[in-house]
C-alpha positions in Angstrom: 0.0 0.1 0.1 1.4 3.5 -0.8 0.1 6.9 -0.1 1.9 10.1 -1.1 2.2 13.0 1.4 1.6 16.8 0.2 4.7 19.0 1.6 5.3 22.6 1.6 7.7 24.5 -0.8 10.8 25.0 1.2 13.7 27.3 0.5 16.3 26.2 -1.8 19.0 27.0 0.7 17.6 24.5 3.2 20.0 21.4 4.4 19.7 18.7 2.3 17.5 16.4 4.8 14.6 19.1 4.1 11.9 17.6 2.0 11.5 19.8 -0.9 7.8 20.1 -2.5 9.2 18.4 -5.6 10.3 15.3 -3.3 7.0 13.8 -2.5 7.2 11.4 0.4 5.6 7.5 -0.3 4.2 6.1 3.0 4.3 2.4 2.7 2.5 -0.5 5.0 5.1 -3.6 4.3 4.8 -7.2 5.1 8.3 -7.6 6.4 8.2 -11.5 6.6 9.6 -11.4 3.1 12.3 -8.9 3.7 13.3 -8.9 0.0 10.2 -8.1 -1.5 9.6 -5.3 1.1 13.0 -4.1 0.5 11.8 -4.1 -3.4 8.8 -1.8 -2.8 11.0 0.5 -1.2 13.3 0.7 -3.8 11.1 1.6 -6.3 9.6 4.5 -4.4 13.6 5.7 -4.0 14.1 5.2 -8.0 11.2 7.8 -8.6 13.0 10.2 -6.4 10.5 9.9 -3.5 11.7 9.6 0.6 9.9 6.8 1.9 8.2 6.2 5.5 8.1 2.4 5.7 5.9 0.8 8.3 7.4 -2.8 8.7 4.8 -5.2 10.1 5.7 -8.8 10.9 7.3 -9.2 14.3 9.0 -7.1 16.8 12.3 -7.2 14.7 10.9 -6.5 11.2 12.3 -3.0 10.9 15.7 -4.6 11.3 15.0 -7.0 8.8 14.0 -4.7 6.3 16.8 -2.3 7.0 19.2 -5.1 6.7 17.7 -6.2 3.2 18.0 -2.1 1.9 21.6 -2.1 2.7 22.1 -5.1 0.7 20.8 -3.0 -2.3 22.7 0.3 -1.2 19.8 2.3 0.1 20.6 3.9 3.4 17.4 3.7 5.9 17.0 4.9 9.3 15.1 3.0 12.1 12.8 5.4 14.2 10.8 5.0 17.4 6.9 5.9 17.6 7.0 9.5 18.7 10.5 10.5 16.9 10.1 13.0 13.9 10.5 11.3 10.5 11.8 12.5 7.2 15.3 13.2 8.6 16.8 10.5 6.1 15.9 9.1 2.4 14.2 5.9 4.1 12.7 6.0 7.8 11.6 2.7 8.9 9.3 2.6 11.7 7.2 -0.6 13.5 4.2 -1.7 12.5 1.7 -4.0 13.9 3.0 -7.6 14.4 -0.4 -9.0 12.4 1.4 -8.5 8.6 -0.7 -6.8 6.0 -2.0 -8.8 3.1 -2.5 -7.1 -0.3 -4.8 -8.2 -3.0 -2.9 -9.9 -5.5 -2.1 -8.2 -8.7 -4.6 -9.2 -11.5 -3.6 -9.4 -14.9 -1.7 -12.2 -17.5 1.4 -13.4 -17.0 4.4 -12.3 -18.4 6.6 -14.9 -20.3 10.5 -13.9 -19.7 13.3 -15.1 -21.7 16.7 -14.7 -19.9 20.0 -14.1 -21.8 22.8 -14.9 -19.1 22.9 -16.7 -15.8 26.1 -15.5 -14.2 26.1 -13.1 -11.1 22.8 -10.6 -12.2 21.3 -13.7 -14.6 21.4 -16.0 -11.8 19.9 -13.5 -9.4 17.2 -12.5 -11.8 16.2 -16.1 -12.5 16.0 -17.0 -8.5 13.4 -14.0 -8.3 11.4 -15.4 -11.3 11.2 -18.6 -10.3 9.5 -17.8 -7.2 6.9 -15.2 -8.4 3.9 -16.6 -10.0 3.7 -13.2 -12.1 6.3 -14.5 -14.2 6.9 -17.4 -16.3 10.4 -18.4 -17.9 10.4 -19.5 -21.3 14.1 -20.1 -21.4 17.8 -19.4 -19.9 20.2 -18.6 -22.8 23.9 -19.7 -21.6 27.4 -20.4 -23.2 28.3 -23.7 -21.5 25.2 -25.5 -20.6 27.5 -27.8 -18.2 29.1 -25.4 -15.7 28.1 -25.5 -12.1 25.9 -22.4 -11.0 24.8 -21.7 -7.5 21.3 -21.5 -8.8 19.6 -24.9 -10.6 18.1 -24.1 -14.0 14.8 -25.9 -14.3 15.2 -28.6 -17.1 14.1 -27.8 -20.7 14.9 -24.2 -20.1 18.6 -24.2 -21.0 19.5 -22.9 -24.6 22.5 -22.1 -26.1 21.1 -20.4 -29.6 20.0 -17.0 -29.4 17.6 -17.6 -32.0 16.0 -20.8 -30.3 15.3 -18.4 -27.3 13.4 -15.8 -29.2 11.8 -18.4 -31.1 10.0 -19.2 -28.0 8.1 -16.2 -28.2 8.6 -14.2 -24.7 7.1 -10.9 -23.6 10.2 -9.9 -22.8 14.1 -10.3 -22.8 15.9 -9.9 -19.9 19.6 -9.5 -21.2 22.5 -10.0 -18.7 25.2 -11.1 -21.1 28.8 -9.4 -20.3 29.8 -9.6 -23.9 28.7 -6.3 -25.7 28.3 -7.9 -29.5 26.2 -10.9 -28.9 24.0 -9.0 -25.9 23.5 -5.9 -28.6 22.8 -8.6 -31.3 19.8 -10.2 -29.0 18.7 -6.9 -27.9 18.1 -5.8 -31.6 16.6 -9.1 -32.7 14.3 -9.0 -29.6 13.1 -5.3 -30.1 12.7 -5.7 -33.9 10.0 -8.7 -33.2 8.4 -5.8 -30.8 9.5 -7.8 -27.6 10.1 -5.9 -24.4 14.0 -5.6 -23.3 15.5 -5.3 -20.0 19.0 -4.9 -20.0 22.1 -4.7 -17.4 24.8 -5.0 -20.4 26.2 -1.1 -20.4 28.7 -2.1 -23.3 25.7 -3.2 -25.6 23.4 -0.4 -24.4 25.8 2.5 -24.4 27.2 2.0 -27.8 24.3 2.1 -30.0 21.3 3.6 -27.5 20.0 6.4 -29.9 19.6 3.7 -32.4 17.8 1.2 -30.2 15.5 3.7 -28.7 14.5 4.3 -32.2 14.0 0.6 -33.1 12.2 0.3 -29.9 10.1 2.9 -30.7 8.9 1.8 -34.2 7.7 -1.6 -33.2 5.9 -0.7 -29.8 8.7 -2.5 -27.6 9.8 -1.0 -24.5 13.6 -0.7 -23.7 14.7 -0.8 -20.0 18.0 -0.8 -18.9 18.4 1.1 -15.6 20.9 -1.7 -14.5 23.2 -0.8 -16.9 24.5 2.2 -15.1 25.2 2.0 -11.3 24.1 -1.1 -10.4 21.2 -0.5 -7.7 22.1 3.2 -7.7 19.3 4.9 -9.5 21.7 7.1 -11.5 19.4 7.2 -14.8 16.5 8.1 -13.0 18.5 11.3 -11.2 19.6 12.1 -14.6 16.0 11.8 -15.9 15.2 14.4 -12.9 17.2 16.8 -13.5 16.6 17.1 -17.2 12.5 17.5 -16.2 13.7 20.4 -14.0 15.8 22.1 -16.6 18.7 21.7 -18.8 21.5 19.5 -18.0 24.9 21.6 -18.3 27.2 19.1 -16.0 27.6 15.3 -15.0 30.2 14.0 -12.6 30.1 10.7 -11.3 31.9 7.5 -10.0 30.8 5.0 -12.2 33.0 1.9 -11.8 33.3 0.1 -8.7 36.2 -1.9 -9.4 38.5 1.2 -9.6 37.0 2.6 -6.9 37.6 -0.4 -4.9 41.2 -0.5 -5.9 41.7 3.3 -5.5 40.6 3.1 -1.7 43.0 0.1 -1.1 45.9 2.3 -2.8 45.0 5.2 -0.5 45.3 2.9 2.6 48.9 2.3 1.2 48.1 -1.1 -0.5 50.2 -2.2 -3.5 48.4 -2.0 -6.6 48.6 -5.6 -7.5 47.4 -6.8 -3.9 44.4 -4.3 -4.2 43.4 -5.5 -7.8 43.6 -9.1 -6.6 41.4 -8.1 -3.5 38.9 -6.8 -5.8 38.6 -10.0 -7.8 38.5 -11.9 -5.0 35.5 -9.8 -3.9 33.7 -10.7 -7.1 34.1 -6.6 -8.2 36.7 -7.1 -11.0 36.4 -9.6 -13.8 39.5 -12.3 -14.4 40.3 -9.6 -16.8 39.9 -6.3 -15.6 40.9 -4.2 -18.8 37.8 -2.5 -19.6 37.3 -1.4 -15.8 41.1 0.1 -15.6 41.2 1.6 -18.9 38.4 3.6 -18.4 36.1 1.7 -21.1 33.4 0.6 -18.5 32.9 4.3 -17.3 33.3 5.7 -20.7 30.1 3.3 -21.9 28.4 4.2 -18.8 28.7 8.2 -19.2 27.7 7.6 -22.7 24.3 6.3 -21.5 23.8 9.3 -19.2 24.3 11.9 -21.6 21.7 10.4 -23.9 19.6 10.7 -20.6 20.5 14.3 -20.3 20.5 15.6 -24.3 19.1 13.0 -26.6 22.3 13.1 -28.6 24.8 10.3 -29.7 28.1 10.4 -27.5 30.3 7.4 -28.4 32.3 6.0 -25.7 34.8 5.9 -28.0 35.0 9.5 -28.0 35.5 10.2 -24.2 39.5 10.8 -23.2 40.1 8.1 -20.6 42.9 7.7 -18.2 44.4 4.2 -17.2 44.9 2.9 -13.7 47.6 0.6 -13.1 50.6 0.5 -10.9 52.8 3.4 -12.6 49.5 5.9 -13.0 50.5 9.2 -11.5 47.3 9.6 -9.1 46.5 12.6 -7.0 47.6 12.7 -3.4 45.0 11.1 -0.9 41.3 10.1 -1.8 41.3 9.7 -5.2 38.4 8.9 -7.6 38.0 7.8 -11.2 35.5 10.5 -12.1 33.4 10.2 -15.5 32.5 14.0 -16.3 30.6 15.7 -19.1 30.8 19.4 -19.5 28.0 20.6 -21.8 29.1 24.1 -22.1 32.8 23.3 -22.8 31.6 20.1 -25.3 34.0 18.1 -22.8 33.7 14.3 -21.9 36.5 12.0 -19.9 37.0 10.0 -17.5 40.2 11.1 -15.3 41.3 10.6 -11.6 40.6 13.6 -9.6 41.3 14.0 -6.0 38.0 14.2 -3.6 39.4 15.1 -0.4 37.1 18.2 -0.3 34.1 16.5 -2.1 31.4 15.0 0.6 29.7 13.4 -1.9 32.5 11.4 -3.3 35.1 11.5 -0.6 33.8 8.9 1.9 32.7 6.5 -1.3 32.9 3.0 0.0 34.4 0.3 -2.4 32.0 -1.0 -5.0 29.9 2.1 -4.4 28.8 4.7 -7.4 27.6 8.3 -7.0 26.6 11.0 -9.4 25.9 14.6 -9.2 23.8 16.5 -12.1 24.0 20.3 -12.5 21.2 22.1 -14.2 21.4 25.7 -16.2 19.9 27.6 -12.9 22.7 26.1 -10.7 20.6 23.1 -8.7 22.1 19.8 -8.2 20.7 16.4 -8.2 22.9 13.5 -6.6 22.6 9.8 -5.7 24.5 7.3 -4.0 24.3 3.6 -4.1 26.1 -0.2 -4.2 27.3 0.2 -8.0 28.2 -3.7 -8.5 27.2 -6.9 -6.9 24.4 -9.6 -7.4 21.9 -8.2 -5.0 22.3 -4.4 -6.0 21.8 -4.9 -9.9 19.6 -7.5 -9.9 17.1 -5.3 -7.8 17.6 -2.6 -10.6 16.7 -5.3 -13.2 13.6 -6.8 -11.0 12.4 -3.0 -10.6 12.4 -2.6 -14.6 10.4 -5.7 -14.8 8.0 -4.7 -12.5 7.3 -1.6 -14.6 6.5 -4.2 -17.5 3.7 -5.3 -15.5 1.7 -2.5 -15.7 0.6 -1.6 -19.6 2.8 1.2 -21.2 
């Protein structure tokens, strides 16, 4: 259950914790006996730019379970006792009655889902799909059927041929392939057939977003790709809100969790090779980390954000990049790999900058991402969150899937 609170207009100079008139508040009554689904409901409201007051029912520890599930996604939440002032944090959680609220099941047809990729993200999505009666998985595309996975693909669903996957006539393709060319070809084929697409593949999306958007419009398909930038952090949605307010003139962002993880270790005196191995052991860096370290990953994501801000095609190859290595000359102190777009000077780059005096970026933990968007009148829009990992990225994909349950 959701309600929006109407709030009085406040001066722009007030602190960030004060709710502005264009930041409505969602009041949610949640069953926290399933904290993952309850956290999903909160996350969807946060993506819409709303502050949230969540009433968590399901036992005395319901607020704690909900806050832990939100932390796994990367959503900051604060627990409040009854009588305490709310709206002092993006998400406020209060305890509800022991009896859990029961919502009427949503009506409508079941969505047939084809899943491409069953790795870190795809596996997380498949696990959610298999236990939700609103979706039917019709096929799972994998490269190596015999590979051991942490989730079992049900019998009869495993496929290795992309054409065979689309031949099963899905309503939506969830594309979670890490390889750009295969993912892009599959997205194009699905959109051409009028199949909706949800993608987490930044290389495929970032290299051809304008053309993909045009193709989707011509066939009536919907193309959703929030998970392609920022993992669970609502970076694309933040750019969209900024653009709705006024012309975007600047974007500054930390978009690569691997580099952020390594840079934090380097600032603590850890050697580069050791920091890279730690990132790989933690699951943030690939066995071949070239795309992360070269700035290619951040450039693809910046191209997507630029499309959202300007509707123009910015090729990742046109973005100047600096490489992170053991020999790189970095600023002293806390350093960040910043992806930046300055519209007025027509400059786009991925480069290393000191973040010591920047509150948004200075204390950014490990795999977290952060974004600042500035509009022509000087207003800034910001977002932070976990930029990598199964739970955050799966949650972003799941929110896009949830949006497809509602007719366009």
